N, C-alpha and C positions, 0 to 999 in steps of 0.2 A: 359891115358896118351893122356894130349890135348896139342893142340897148341897153347894156350894162356900160359902155361906154360913153353913152349920151346923158345930161338932165333935159327933166321935160321941156326946157325952152326948145333944147334942139331938135324933140320931135316934133313939137309942134311947129317949129320951123318946115320942118320934114314932113308933113300932113300938107302943106302948103304948096308942098309943091307933088306929090305921090301919096297913092294910096293904098300901093303895096306892102306886102308883112308878109315874112316868110317862119312859119313857126315850124321847130322839133318837135314829134315825140317820139320819145325813145323807149327805153327798161332798162335797168337795173336786173342781169339776170346773168347765169352762168356762161360764160363759150369757153368752155376748156381752156385751151393757155392764153387766152386771149382774155382784154381786159373785159370787165365787171359790164362797161358803159358802153360796151363795142356799140349798141346803139343807136345810141346819142352819136357816140365822137363821128359816128361815116355821114352820117346826114344833116351833121352840123358842120361838118371839114365841106358837103357839097354847096352846102346853103352862105358858108364864109366865103366860099371861092367864086359860087355865084353874085354872091354882093359887091365884090371886090370888082367885080366886070359891070354891073350894072348898079350899085348905091342901093340896094334894094336893102329896107331896115331887118336885121335878124332877131326874134323876140328871144329871151330865154329859153333852155332850151325843156320840154316835160321832161323829167330821167329817170319818170320812174312807171311805169305800163302792166299788164295784165301776163304775168306768169307763176299763177298756180301752178302749173305741171312740174317746174322747176325747184320748188321752195324747200327741198330736202340736198339743195348744193348752196352750202355757205355761202354769204353776199347778195345773194338773190332776194330783192325787194321787192315785193308785187301789189296794186291797186286790184282792188276789184274792180272788172268792166264800167259795174254801173258810177262806179265813184269814178272813174277814170275818165266818162264820157262826162260826168258834172264839171268835174275840171277842165276840163277842155271848152267845154262847148260857155264857162263862165271866163274864161279867158277871150276866146271867139268874141263874146257880148260885151265884153269891157274892150275890145281895139274896136270894135266898129261902133260901138258907141262913142269913140274919137277922131273917127273919121276916116279908119283903113275899114275898104270895103272890098279889095281882090286878096286875097286872104290864101297863102302855099301854104298846105301842112305836110311838111316833109316828114314821114313816117319812115321811121328805123325796126319796126316789132311787128311779126307777124302776129303777134295776140294781142295787136290794138287793131284789127281791120274793122272788129267791130267798131269803133270810133265813125265810120265811114256813115251810117245810118243815119244817126246826128246828123250830122256836117249837113246831109243832105236835106233833114229837119230843118235846121238852121237856115241854110240855103232858101227853102220855103218861106220861113217864116219873118225875116229880117230884109225888109226890100233894098234893090240895090246891090246887097251883098253877092260877093261871087269867090267862088271858092275851087284850089285844084288840091288834087291828094296826090303825092307820087313816092310810093312803094320799091326803092331802088333797085333790091334784089329781083322783084318780081318783074323788072321793064325788059321788055323787047329788047333793048340795046345790050343789057347786061346778058341774055339770053345768046343774043349772038354774037359777044365775045367768049362765052363762053362758049360754042359748038368751033370755034374756029379755033382755039387751042384746046379740044377735047377733053371739055374740065369738068365735071359734074357738078354744081351749085351746092350747098349743102351748109344747114347750120354750122355755124363753130369752125368749118373746114376753111381752106384756100380761100372762097369766097368773102370772106370777114377779116381775108389775116392780111391789112394793110398794117403800112410803116408805126402807127399812128395805135395798134388797136393790140400788137404784138407787145405782152407784158411779163413775159417768159421765154426759155429756149421751146424751140415745136419740137416734135417726134419726127424722124426723117421716114420719109418715104407717105402708105397711107393705110388706113383703118377703114377694114371690111363692114360696110353697112351692116348693124344687129336688123335682126329681125325683130319687127314690132308687132306685138299681137294687139293694140287699139288703136282708132285714132283720137280715143279719150280712155287717159291712164293718169293713177294718183300720180304723186309725184314720189314716194318711195316706189311706185316699178317705174317711173321714167328714169328714176335714176340707176336703177337695175340694168335697165335695158341700154343707158348711152355709158355708163360707166363714166369715163372722162367727161365729157359733157358735147364732145364734135359727134355729128350724127354717120360719119363717115366720107369717106375718100382723101384727095391729099391734104395735109395740113397747111400745105404753104404753096403757092406756085410763084413762076420768076417776078421779079419788078414793074420788068416792062408788059408784062401783062397785069396787075394790079394797075400801073399806073393807064392802061392802054382801058383798063375799065371807069375806072373815076372817070375821065377823060368822056368817057360817054354817055356816063350816069350825069355829069354835069353841061352835060349839051340838052340833056333831057332837061331839067333843072330851066337854062335859060329858056327854052322853048316855051316852057311850064306860066314862065312869069309874064309871058308878052297875054297872055290872056285872052287866048284869041278866038 
């Protein structure tokens, strides 16, 4: 159940029964042959699936994140991290003021990890606010699936190649991971290093592996929504 499918009276009625909300925070950035909005599409699909089972409301996603290192790839639209923090804080404060007291942030992008510090400040400053954070690709459940199938997760490789993120024909086989000169690179260097945008490894995995991966992440989300 998404907010964009409801009117304000519907949300008021929802709040009389439940104070939970899911907020997707993603990015609009290059993902090789995958959608520029892969970092939104994946956590939003998880949120929708979890909502179908629990009835928890899903807020409209934050489609832009912090991706300065990919700015030489056309289509990447990046926010400064400070701007992103302010945007998400304002959204959380808005929701909290209306009665949403348990908020699960489903993050789809590694460049957004700095948000956690701001959200911790909010949790300390807003009485009764409970928050959860889920970065799906970093989950232990994902690591288990990858190990079980002897696959290495990475940006824009098989890990993110779901049927709903693939927007072009994927190359066959694997890409050799490039030599990365530094953990901090400007956008021009980043493009020179990564070329097509994939960080290396297989471009795709069998569909049954992707389904197993999605189901494992979904179970994580369902558990987090209990706010235990």
